[in-house]
C-alpha atoms as a printed R data frame, in Angstrom:
    type eleno elety resid chain resno       x       y       z
1   ATOM     1    CA   MET     A     1  -0.113   0.009  -0.126
2   ATOM     2    CA   LEU     A     2   2.935   2.318   0.789
3   ATOM     3    CA   ARG     A     3   4.375   1.741  -2.494
4   ATOM     4    CA   GLY     A     4   0.800   2.405  -4.310
5   ATOM     5    CA   LEU     A     5   1.105   5.754  -2.334
6   ATOM     6    CA   ASN     A     6   4.582   6.286  -3.358
7   ATOM     7    CA   PHE     A     7   3.962   5.878  -7.096
8   ATOM     8    CA   VAL     A     8   0.883   8.428  -6.606
9   ATOM     9    CA   ALA     A     9   2.272  10.632  -4.883
10  ATOM    10    CA   ARG     A    10   5.567  10.653  -7.601
11  ATOM    11    CA   ARG     A    11   2.637  11.076 -10.300
12  ATOM    12    CA   CYS     A    12   1.474  14.366  -8.822
13  ATOM    13    CA   ARG     A    13   4.796  15.826  -8.498
14  ATOM    14    CA   GLN     A    14   5.463  15.557 -12.101
15  ATOM    15    CA   GLY     A    15   2.367  16.822 -12.882
16  ATOM    16    CA   THR     A    16   0.475  13.656 -14.382
17  ATOM    17    CA   SER     A    17  -2.828  13.320 -13.660
18  ATOM    18    CA   MET     A    18  -3.730   9.598 -12.442
19  ATOM    19    CA   ALA     A    19  -7.401   9.970 -14.536
20  ATOM    20    CA   ARG     A    20  -4.992   9.681 -17.419
21  ATOM    21    CA   LEU     A    21  -4.089   6.392 -16.717
22  ATOM    22    CA   SER     A    22  -7.021   5.466 -15.916
23  ATOM    23    CA   SER     A    23  -8.963   4.406 -19.696
24  ATOM    24    CA   THR     A    24 -12.302   4.998 -18.480
25  ATOM    25    CA   ALA     A    25 -12.259   7.937 -16.692
26  ATOM    26    CA   ALA     A    26 -12.036  11.939 -17.985
27  ATOM    27    CA   PRO     A    27  -9.027  13.555 -17.500
28  ATOM    28    CA   GLU     A    28  -8.767  15.641 -14.880
29  ATOM    29    CA   THR     A    29  -5.732  18.380 -14.097
30  ATOM    30    CA   PRO     A    30  -5.422  19.413 -10.673
31  ATOM    31    CA   SER     A    31  -5.914  23.223  -9.704
32  ATOM    32    CA   VAL     A    32  -2.971  25.267  -8.544
33  ATOM    33    CA   GLU     A    33  -4.502  25.871  -4.915
34  ATOM    34    CA   GLU     A    34  -4.032  21.781  -4.674
35  ATOM    35    CA   LYS     A    35  -1.909  19.638  -2.933
36  ATOM    36    CA   PRO     A    36  -2.020  16.380  -4.160
37  ATOM    37    CA   TRP     A    37  -0.133  14.489  -1.614
38  ATOM    38    CA   GLU     A    38  -2.553  15.402   1.104
39  ATOM    39    CA   ASN     A    39  -5.296  13.170  -0.252
40  ATOM    40    CA   PRO     A    40  -3.718  11.266  -2.783
41  ATOM    41    CA   TRP     A    41  -6.725   9.303  -3.441
42  ATOM    42    CA   LYS     A    42  -8.515  11.974  -5.066
43  ATOM    43    CA   HIS     A    43  -6.321  11.912  -7.850
44  ATOM    44    CA   ALA     A    44  -6.194   7.752  -7.434
45  ATOM    45    CA   LEU     A    45  -9.061   7.161  -8.073
46  ATOM    46    CA   PRO     A    46 -11.664   7.797 -11.323
47  ATOM    47    CA   LYS     A    47 -14.388  10.215 -10.592
48  ATOM    48    CA   GLN     A    48 -17.215   7.526 -11.106
49  ATOM    49    CA   GLU     A    49 -19.856   9.078 -12.821
50  ATOM    50    CA   LYS     A    50 -23.391   6.726 -12.389
51  ATOM    51    CA   THR     A    51 -23.488   3.357 -10.863
52  ATOM    52    CA   PHE     A    52 -23.786  -0.108 -12.003
53  ATOM    53    CA   THR     A    53 -26.905  -1.465 -10.393
54  ATOM    54    CA   ASP     A    54 -30.752  -0.500 -11.424
55  ATOM    55    CA   TYR     A    55 -33.674  -0.382  -9.544
56  ATOM    56    CA   GLU     A    56 -37.465  -0.647 -11.172
57  ATOM    57    CA   GLU     A    57 -39.825   0.664  -8.577
58  ATOM    58    CA   LEU     A    58 -43.217  -2.158  -8.732
59  ATOM    59    CA   LYS     A    59 -46.705  -1.134  -7.327
60  ATOM    60    CA   ILE     A    60 -47.944  -4.146  -5.397
61  ATOM    61    CA   ASP     A    61 -51.119  -4.755  -3.451
62  ATOM    62    CA   PHE     A    62 -49.998  -5.951  -0.012
63  ATOM    63    CA   SER     A    63 -53.587  -6.750   1.514
64  ATOM    64    CA   VAL     A    64 -53.136 -10.421   0.412
65  ATOM    65    CA   VAL     A    65 -49.764 -10.891   2.777
66  ATOM    66    CA   GLU     A    66 -50.877  -8.656   5.431
67  ATOM    67    CA   SER     A    67 -53.429 -10.902   6.058
68  ATOM    68    CA   LEU     A    68 -50.705 -13.380   6.593
69  ATOM    69    CA   LEU     A    69 -48.488 -11.153   8.978
70  ATOM    70    CA   PRO     A    70 -48.568 -11.999  12.814
71  ATOM    71    CA   LYS     A    71 -50.593  -9.366  14.685
72  ATOM    72    CA   GLU     A    72 -49.021  -6.689  16.069
73  ATOM    73    CA   ILE     A    73 -51.311  -6.345  19.384
74  ATOM    74    CA   ILE     A    74 -52.669  -8.762  21.525
75  ATOM    75    CA   PRO     A    75 -56.264  -9.067  20.754
76  ATOM    76    CA   GLU     A    76 -59.201  -8.592  22.856
77  ATOM    77    CA   VAL     A    77 -60.342 -11.514  24.975
78  ATOM    78    CA   PRO     A    78 -63.435 -13.189  22.578
79  ATOM    79    CA   GLN     A    79 -66.850 -12.829  23.781
80  ATOM    80    CA   HIS     A    80 -69.272 -16.105  23.908
81  ATOM    81    CA   GLU     A    81 -72.498 -16.530  24.414
82  ATOM    82    CA   SER     A    82 -72.099 -18.493  27.841
83  ATOM    83    CA   TYR     A    83 -69.442 -19.882  29.761
84  ATOM    84    CA   PRO     A    84 -67.119 -22.567  29.589
85  ATOM    85    CA   THR     A    85 -67.514 -22.814  25.824
86  ATOM    86    CA   ALA     A    86 -67.255 -26.047  24.290
87  ATOM    87    CA   SER     A    87 -63.258 -26.513  24.833
88  ATOM    88    CA   GLY     A    88 -63.624 -25.800  28.409
89  ATOM    89    CA   TRP     A    89 -62.289 -21.815  27.974
90  ATOM    90    CA   ARG     A    90 -63.360 -19.070  30.881
91  ATOM    91    CA   PRO     A    91 -62.489 -15.710  30.641
92  ATOM    92    CA   PRO     A    92 -60.557 -14.172  33.392
93  ATOM    93    CA   LEU     A    93 -62.796 -12.479  36.323
94  ATOM    94    CA   ASP     A    94 -62.717  -8.733  36.275
95  ATOM    95    CA   PRO     A    95 -61.788  -7.279  38.336
96  ATOM    96    CA   PRO     A    96 -59.487 -10.233  39.373
97  ATOM    97    CA   PRO     A    97 -59.448 -11.803  42.444
98  ATOM    98    CA   THR     A    98 -57.638 -10.030  45.314
99  ATOM    99    CA   LEU     A    99 -54.676 -12.889  46.272
100 ATOM   100    CA   PRO     A   100 -51.024 -12.193  46.927
101 ATOM   101    CA   TYR     A   101 -49.909 -13.923  43.568
102 ATOM   102    CA   TYR     A   102 -51.404 -13.716  39.984
103 ATOM   103    CA   VAL     A   103 -50.760 -15.701  37.129
104 ATOM   104    CA   ARG     A   104 -50.914 -14.329  33.696
105 ATOM   105    CA   ARG     A   105 -52.328 -15.841  30.478
106 ATOM   106    CA   THR     A   106 -50.245 -15.831  27.244
107 ATOM   107    CA   ARG     A   107 -51.506 -13.641  24.763
108 ATOM   108    CA   GLU     A   108 -53.896 -16.240  23.627
109 ATOM   109    CA   HIS     A   109 -55.415 -16.174  26.332
110 ATOM   110    CA   VAL     A   110 -54.668 -19.628  27.510
111 ATOM   111    CA   PHE     A   111 -53.273 -20.750  30.753
112 ATOM   112    CA   PRO     A   112 -49.431 -20.887  30.882
113 ATOM   113    CA   LEU     A   113 -48.691 -24.656  31.767
114 ATOM   114    CA   TYR     A   114 -46.560 -26.621  30.064
115 ATOM   115    CA   LEU     A   115 -46.212 -30.225  29.908
116 ATOM   116    CA   GLU     A   116 -42.596 -31.971  29.539
117 ATOM   117    CA   ARG     A   117 -41.467 -35.373  30.269
118 ATOM   118    CA   LYS     A   118 -38.279 -36.153  31.562
119 ATOM   119    CA   ARG     A   119 -36.677 -39.602  32.155
120 ATOM   120    CA   ASP     A   120 -37.159 -41.142  35.190
121 ATOM   121    CA   MET     A   121 -35.814 -44.306  37.340
122 ATOM   122    CA   LEU     A   122 -34.546 -47.464  35.550
123 ATOM   123    CA   ASN     A   123 -36.772 -50.507  35.701
124 ATOM   124    CA   GLU     A   124 -35.285 -53.536  36.935
125 ATOM   125    CA   THR     A   125 -37.258 -55.896  35.775
126 ATOM   126    CA   THR     A   126 -37.377 -54.778  31.689
127 ATOM   127    CA   LEU     A   127 -34.015 -52.251  31.844
128 ATOM   128    CA   ASP     A   128 -35.507 -49.455  30.473
129 ATOM   129    CA   PHE     A   129 -36.292 -45.662  31.450
130 ATOM   130    CA   ASP     A   130 -39.596 -44.804  33.185
131 ATOM   131    CA   TYR     A   131 -40.982 -41.495  31.863
132 ATOM   132    CA   VAL     A   132 -42.397 -38.590  34.463
133 ATOM   133    CA   GLU     A   133 -44.580 -36.155  33.312
134 ATOM   134    CA   LEU     A   134 -43.912 -32.501  34.801
135 ATOM   135    CA   VAL     A   135 -45.953 -29.493  34.298
136 ATOM   136    CA   THR     A   136 -44.614 -26.150  34.628
137 ATOM   137    CA   VAL     A   137 -46.688 -23.192  35.560
138 ATOM   138    CA   LYS     A   138 -45.159 -19.932  34.705
139 ATOM   139    CA   HIS     A   139 -45.487 -15.966  34.357
140 ATOM   140    CA   VAL     A   140 -46.710 -16.514  37.943
141 ATOM   141    CA   GLU     A   141 -46.734 -13.137  39.956
142 ATOM   142    CA   GLY     A   142 -46.649 -12.070  43.369
143 ATOM   143    CA   ASP     A   143 -45.935 -14.175  46.167
144 ATOM   144    CA   VAL     A   144 -44.706 -17.314  44.836
145 ATOM   145    CA   PHE     A   145 -44.395 -19.608  47.970
146 ATOM   146    CA   ALA     A   146 -48.084 -18.954  48.706
147 ATOM   147    CA   PHE     A   147 -49.236 -19.662  45.175
148 ATOM   148    CA   GLU     A   148 -47.150 -23.152  45.811
149 ATOM   149    CA   ALA     A   149 -49.142 -24.055  48.609
150 ATOM   150    CA   ASP     A   150 -52.369 -23.168  47.716
151 ATOM   151    CA   LEU     A   151 -51.684 -25.401  44.910
152 ATOM   152    CA   ARG     A   152 -50.092 -28.017  46.635
153 ATOM   153    CA   SER     A   153 -52.935 -28.411  49.336
154 ATOM   154    CA   PHE     A   154 -55.805 -28.395  46.260
155 ATOM   155    CA   LEU     A   155 -53.682 -31.147  44.230
156 ATOM   156    CA   GLU     A   156 -53.178 -33.265  47.586
157 ATOM   157    CA   LYS     A   157 -56.908 -32.501  48.434
158 ATOM   158    CA   GLU     A   158 -58.031 -34.196  44.954
159 ATOM   159    CA   LEU     A   159 -55.772 -36.646  44.407
160 ATOM   160    CA   GLY     A   160 -55.303 -38.575  48.165
161 ATOM   161    CA   GLN     A   161 -51.380 -38.838  47.815
162 ATOM   162    CA   PRO     A   162 -48.346 -36.056  48.192
163 ATOM   163    CA   VAL     A   163 -47.286 -33.988  44.917
164 ATOM   164    CA   ALA     A   164 -43.662 -33.042  44.647
165 ATOM   165    CA   THR     A   165 -42.877 -29.160  43.624
166 ATOM   166    CA   HIS     A   166 -40.250 -27.022  42.580
167 ATOM   167    CA   ILE     A   167 -40.438 -23.615  42.767
168 ATOM   168    CA   ASP     A   168 -38.301 -21.090  40.833
169 ATOM   169    CA   GLU     A   169 -38.717 -17.776  42.422
170 ATOM   170    CA   MET     A   170 -36.382 -15.136  39.748
171 ATOM   171    CA   LYS     A   171 -38.205 -16.793  36.867
172 ATOM   172    CA   GLY     A   172 -41.966 -16.982  38.209
173 ATOM   173    CA   ARG     A   173 -42.060 -20.990  37.564
174 ATOM   174    CA   ILE     A   174 -43.249 -23.879  39.479
175 ATOM   175    CA   ARG     A   175 -42.446 -27.590  38.240
176 ATOM   176    CA   VAL     A   176 -45.490 -30.438  39.775
177 ATOM   177    CA   LYS     A   177 -44.409 -33.949  39.850
178 ATOM   178    CA   GLY     A   178 -47.168 -36.609  40.125
179 ATOM   179    CA   ALA     A   179 -50.470 -34.101  38.911
180 ATOM   180    CA   ASP     A   180 -52.182 -33.814  35.836
181 ATOM   181    CA   ARG     A   181 -52.310 -31.063  33.634
182 ATOM   182    CA   SER     A   182 -56.096 -30.509  33.772
183 ATOM   183    CA   LEU     A   183 -56.330 -30.376  37.334
184 ATOM   184    CA   LEU     A   184 -53.838 -27.297  37.436
185 ATOM   185    CA   GLU     A   185 -56.092 -25.990  34.697
186 ATOM   186    CA   ARG     A   186 -59.261 -26.374  37.086
187 ATOM   187    CA   PHE     A   187 -56.981 -25.037  40.182
188 ATOM   188    CA   LEU     A   188 -56.558 -21.842  37.739
189 ATOM   189    CA   PHE     A   189 -59.642 -21.489  36.895
190 ATOM   190    CA   GLU     A   190 -61.217 -21.744  40.359
191 ATOM   191    CA   LYS     A   191 -58.910 -18.774  41.696
192 ATOM   192    CA   GLY     A   192 -60.171 -16.720  38.640
193 ATOM   193    CA   PHE     A   193 -56.876 -15.934  36.717
């Protein structure tokens, strides 16, 4: 690169225009006040008159495409004639219940209950692993420990056996082992979330 700059400076001192070296550029002579060694690239590169890319603007109707795009805002709660609906869905109570905790619904207005299967202990008779289903409740706001205590007492009363729970206070999540997802959904409906 230093050699290239030296070449340009030598050419400029000799008074030869660099534009003359290029076959596509028009000849350009430096002015008397101009010092070519201060900006050698101005004389080294030809002046570009036009771009090589061209474009054309088309008029397109995007109404069909816009109907396929996801909505930017959360839709309103749908109104039905009677509740629960055929699928068992109910809207949250208005005003919300006065409890020390609150479970926020997802943007589709359903409960944030997620089912996951994990490998459990080895079955010694079949030499195969048993799997256990865990239900995770997300978006728990407020007193997570009070929510877990109420949930555990409800589940143990319904099932007649103890259930295992794990609390993640920072993320507002509770994992439940040994209970069906429908029981947790019923608990949330009864609380009015």
